[in-house]
C-alpha positions in Angstrom: -66.1 23.8 -69.3 -62.3 23.6 -69.7 -60.9 27.0 -70.4 -57.3 28.0 -71.3 -56.4 31.7 -70.7 -53.3 32.8 -72.5 -51.5 36.1 -71.6 -53.0 39.1 -69.8 -52.5 40.2 -66.2 -55.4 42.1 -64.5 -57.8 41.0 -67.2 -56.7 37.3 -66.9 -56.8 37.5 -63.1 -60.4 38.9 -63.2 -61.5 36.2 -65.7 -60.0 33.4 -63.7 -61.8 34.5 -60.6 -65.1 34.8 -62.4 -64.8 31.5 -64.3 -63.7 29.6 -61.2 -66.6 30.9 -59.2 -68.9 29.6 -61.9 -67.4 26.1 -61.7 -65.2 26.1 -64.8 -61.8 24.3 -65.0 -59.2 27.0 -65.8 -55.5 26.7 -66.8 -53.5 29.9 -67.4 -50.3 30.5 -69.5 -48.2 33.6 -68.8 -44.6 34.6 -69.4 -44.4 36.3 -66.0 -43.1 33.6 -63.5 -44.1 35.6 -60.4 -47.6 36.2 -61.8 -48.0 32.4 -62.5 -47.0 31.6 -58.9 -49.3 34.2 -57.3 -52.3 33.1 -59.5 -51.7 29.4 -59.0 -51.8 29.9 -55.2 -54.6 32.4 -55.2 -57.1 30.4 -57.3 -55.6 26.8 -56.9 -55.3 26.4 -60.7 -52.6 25.1 -62.9 -50.4 27.8 -64.4 -47.7 27.4 -67.1 -44.9 29.9 -67.5 -44.1 30.2 -71.2 -44.8 31.8 -74.5 -48.5 31.1 -75.3 -47.9 31.7 -79.0 -45.7 28.6 -79.3 -47.3 25.3 -80.1 -45.3 23.3 -77.6 -46.5 25.6 -74.7 -50.1 25.1 -75.8 -49.4 21.4 -75.9 -48.0 21.4 -72.3 -51.3 23.1 -71.3 -53.3 20.3 -73.1 -55.0 22.7 -75.5 -56.5 19.8 -77.4 -58.7 19.1 -74.3 -60.0 22.7 -74.0 -63.4 23.8 -74.8 -62.3 27.5 -75.0 -59.0 29.2 -75.6 -58.8 32.9 -74.7 -55.9 35.0 -76.1 -55.3 38.2 -74.0 -51.9 39.5 -75.1 -51.3 43.2 -75.9 -50.1 42.3 -79.4 -52.8 41.6 -81.9 -50.5 39.4 -84.0 -49.7 37.2 -81.0 -53.4 36.8 -80.2 -54.1 35.8 -83.8 -51.3 33.2 -83.8 -52.6 31.7 -80.5 -56.2 31.6 -81.8 -55.1 30.0 -85.1 -53.0 27.4 -83.4 -55.8 26.6 -81.1 -58.3 26.2 -84.0 -56.2 24.4 -86.6 -53.6 22.4 -84.6 -55.5 21.6 -81.4 -59.1 21.6 -82.8 -60.4 23.9 -80.0 -64.1 24.5 -80.6 -64.3 28.1 -79.4 -61.6 30.8 -79.5 -61.7 34.3 -78.0 -59.2 37.1 -78.7 -58.5 40.7 -77.8 -57.6 43.2 -80.5 -56.1 46.6 -79.9 -56.4 48.0 -83.4 -60.1 48.3 -84.5 -59.0 47.5 -88.1 -57.9 44.0 -87.1 -61.3 42.9 -86.0 -62.4 41.9 -89.5 -59.1 40.1 -90.1 -59.6 38.0 -87.0 -63.1 37.1 -88.1 -61.9 36.1 -91.6 -59.5 33.6 -89.9 -62.4 32.0 -88.1 -61.9 33.4 -84.6 -65.2 33.0 -82.8 -65.2 36.1 -80.7 -63.1 39.3 -81.0 -63.2 42.1 -78.5 -61.7 45.5 -79.5 -59.8 47.1 -76.6 -59.8 50.6 -78.1 -63.5 50.7 -78.2 -63.9 49.9 -74.5 -61.1 51.8 -73.0 -63.4 54.6 -71.9 -65.8 52.0 -70.4 -62.9 50.6 -68.4 -62.1 54.0 -67.0 -65.7 54.4 -65.9 -65.7 50.9 -64.5 -62.7 51.8 -62.3 -64.6 54.8 -61.1 -67.6 52.6 -60.3 -65.4 50.1 -58.5 -63.8 52.8 -56.3 -67.3 54.2 -55.5 -68.5 50.7 -54.4 -65.4 50.1 -52.3 -65.9 53.5 -50.6 -69.6 53.1 -49.7 -70.2 49.3 -49.5 -68.5 46.7 -47.2 -67.4 44.4 -50.0 -65.9 41.7 -47.7 -69.0 41.7 -45.6 -72.0 39.4 -45.8 -74.3 42.4 -45.8 -73.4 43.0 -49.5 -75.5 41.3 -52.2 -74.8 41.0 -55.9 -77.9 40.2 -58.0 -78.9 40.2 -61.7 -82.2 41.5 -62.8 -83.6 40.9 -66.3 -85.9 43.8 -67.2 -89.4 42.7 -68.4 -91.4 44.4 -71.0 -93.5 46.2 -68.4 -90.7 47.0 -65.9 -91.2 50.5 -64.3 -87.6 51.4 -65.1 -87.9 51.0 -68.9 -86.7 54.0 -70.9 -85.7 55.9 -67.8 -82.2 57.2 -67.1 -80.6 55.6 -64.1 -80.5 58.8 -62.1 -84.3 59.1 -62.6 -85.0 55.8 -60.8 -84.1 56.9 -57.3 -82.1 53.9 -56.0 -81.5 53.6 -52.3 -78.1 55.2 -51.2 -76.3 51.8 -50.8 -77.4 50.4 -54.2 -75.8 50.6 -57.6 -76.2 49.2 -61.1 -72.6 48.2 -61.8 -73.0 46.6 -65.2 -75.7 46.1 -67.9 -75.6 43.2 -70.3 -77.5 44.0 -73.5 -77.3 41.3 -76.2 -73.6 40.9 -77.0 -72.7 44.3 -75.4 -71.3 44.9 -72.0 -72.3 48.4 -70.7 -70.7 50.2 -67.7 -73.6 52.5 -67.0 -73.5 56.2 -66.1 -76.3 58.3 -64.6 -77.8 59.1 -68.0 -77.8 55.5 -69.3 -81.3 54.4 -70.4 -82.6 51.0 -69.5 -84.3 48.8 -72.2 -86.5 45.7 -72.1 -84.3 42.6 -72.0 -81.4 44.3 -70.3 -79.7 42.3 -67.5 -78.7 44.7 -64.8 -76.0 43.6 -62.4 -76.9 45.2 -59.0 -74.7 45.5 -56.0 -76.5 46.6 -52.8 -76.6 46.3 -49.1 -78.8 43.5 -47.9 -81.3 46.0 -46.5 -81.7 47.8 -49.9 -81.6 45.0 -52.5 -85.3 44.3 -52.4 -86.1 48.0 -52.9 -83.6 48.3 -55.7 -85.0 45.2 -57.5 -88.6 46.5 -57.1 -87.6 49.9 -58.6 -86.0 48.2 -61.6 -88.5 45.4 -62.4 -91.6 46.0 -60.2 -91.1 42.6 -58.5 -90.3 42.1 -54.8 
């Protein structure tokens, strides 16, 4: 897919890395010239320094050719303008926007924005995510080939169902970093309970991954 990311800094950087690794074509718009240069060199993508809420900036980025436009500014009004321009002026099929005020989620939906994520609701999860990240960096050699990242979809008869994570007894160098449950992204804690259909993102040493998967899903 062709994806245009407008605004954001760390969030945009993370998304670009993830989307590029999955083979998507990404262009980024940002008002920070230094950020644009760093990201362009880092991920070998096109970046445009400018105000993403202005139609001419979106035009320079060829918004009309995009499958997805993602608005990641800190200001809800700016994200709404970007999404509206993308939908109505450039006929983008799918728009994604961040909101900071929970009350604005309904407003965004009424304007036809396809996906709206409320930042306030997930702030606590982000704090926990940072703690998980630091734990991983401390205990696992991230830049080493001995680390494996795998996703495990829990079957209806998985041995880990309805258990808290701490009850499963993972090997020391294994961790469930994220759980995808329908439309929800969960940064798990020790008392998080696993349900059928959950997709667990597991980070583990190569020696421990097979054991971790077996404990989760009963499949080696």
